[in-house]
N, C-alpha and C positions, 0 to 999 in steps of 0.2 A: 417540518421534515422536507427533505429534497427528494425528488424523483429522478432516477437516472435509468437509461436504457442500455442494456448490455447484450452482446451476442455470445451465446454459449454453444459448445459442441453438442451435437444431438445426444450423445451418450449421457452427458451430464444432465440434460433436461429430462431424459427418460428416468434417470435415477432420482431426480428431484420429484418428478410426478409420482414415482413409487413411494417415496418417503411421505408425501402428502396423502396419497391414497391409503397407506398403511396407518395413518394417524400420528406419525411422528412430529409433523409440523402442520400448522393451519393452512399455509400456502407457500408457494415458491418464494415470495418476497421475504417471508420469515426465515427461510433457509439461508438466503443470501445475507440478510442482516446478521444472523447468528454467526455465519462463516466469517464475515468481515470483522465483526467484533472480536471473535476468537483469534483471528489472524493478527489484529492490532495488539491485543493483549499479549500474545505469545512473542511478538516481534518488536514490541515497543522499544526495548533497550537497544537492540541491534539496529533498528532504524534510526534512533536518536544518535547513536554512536556513528553510524555511517554519515548522517547529515553533518555532524560536528566535524568529522574528518574532512569532508568535502569543503566545509567552510574554512577550516584551518589551512588546507592546501591552497585554496583560493587566496587567502590572506597572505600566505607566504609568497605566492607568485606575485601578488600586487606589491608587496614589500620589495621583492627583488627588482621588479620593473621600476619602482620609484627610486631605488638606489642607483640603477643604471641611468635613469633620467637626470639625476642630480650630480653625477660624476662629470668632471670637466673633460 
């Protein structure tokens, strides 16, 4: 497992502390893990589509540049 450090707004940390104190989560790290996993699960398709569109756009630009370079 990899450890990362993030800065969060004060209000978010207060809400996280409340969720832990109320027993919803074991600790703040669990909240962040769950939130990130849910984000990825909910947005996986949209993220993949976005990255594919960016790749296609790049490839089309490269093709256009190559075509210009080979013209007499």
